[in-house]
N, C-alpha and C positions, 0 to 999 in steps of 0.2 A: 469953738463949735464943740457941741455935747457929743457924747460917745454915740449916743441913740440915732443920730444924725449921719454919722460914718458908718455905722452899722448898717442903715439903709442905703446909703450910696453903695456900700460893699455887695448889699444883697442884690442891688439893680445891676451891678457891674459884673458879677460873676453868676447871675441868676441861680443863688443859692439860698438856703433857708437861714432863719436867724441865727441858729446855732452854730452853723457852718461859717456865717459872716463874722460872728464872735471868736470862733477859733482863729479864722485868718487874721483878724485885726490883732488879737492877742499876740500871735506869732511874730508878726512884724514890730510890736511894742517890745517883745523880748529881745529880737536882734538888735533893735536900737539901745534898749537899756544895756545889753551886753556891750556894744560898740562905745558907749558912754562910760561904762565902768573900766574899760580897757583903754580910755583915753584917745579913742579912734574916731570919734562919731565926727561927721562933717556936714555941712549943710545938704550935700548932694545927697545923703542918707536918707534925709525925709522926702525929698523928691523920689527917689527910688521906693520907699514904702509905698507912697501914694500912685506910683506907677504899677508896682505888683500887684496893689489891690483894685487897679483899675478906677482910681478915683482921682478927682481933680486936684490940683496944686493948691486950692484954696483949704484943703483939709490938713495942710501941713503944721497948720497952728494947732491942731488937736494933739499931734505928736509932740510938738515943741512943749507945750502946756503940762502933758503928762510925764514928761521928764524932769 
């Protein structure tokens, strides 16, 4: 899944502008990257990132590919 598609989904779910959606997405990516760096990343963390952003589980692949 492309970043632009994930951003569009975040915009719809939180009713926010493009810039805010990018910031929210980047914050979730930072959190996942930190967990990965510490060796504490779990599969549920991808689910939580999607839930936090209000996007569907089909977007988990985006986070996995980015890490």
